[in-house]
C-alpha angles and dihedrals in degrees: 000000000000120000132185117202137170112265120242115243090250090059092050089051091051092046094050095038096233144079099216096090116169124231112275097039111138132171141189131204127205120217126193116184088349091302121119106245104167150358140210124189123186139180118222115210114175106294094351130079118194120203103223100171136028122174123170138115115276085221087069104042090159088069091056093046095053090042089057094045093049091052093045091048090054091046092050088056087057091051103269116144106167125057122206127192123175122220089243089060096040094050105163094331120125113244120210119265110276096053111111132189115265137172089268098044118277132343136180144168108258099224090054092047091049096047096050124097117252116262111267093335102083117226114340 
């Protein structure tokens, strides 16, 4: 079974390697069979949410996709409307449908990203 849960502050500190975390930082952890399999950390700034960390295996892209959607869903509840992900953070990972290339990496409207089907995996 795969689960996606909010990260505790201590886990976010560990992932970012610091304890001076700004207001608006959120994180989600993916668990598969009770084992941590991925992380997504974001910074919510007014109507924008910036993905600042993505960690998951490229062999399980569905984990990353649902991690991102979980974090964006939470951010939308806090008033965010636009999602941003830099190429440095994206690396070779697959982003959900709705993200489009921009001069700073990738951006998308959160409602569009959340309503789209997951890449090759159907509706997760």
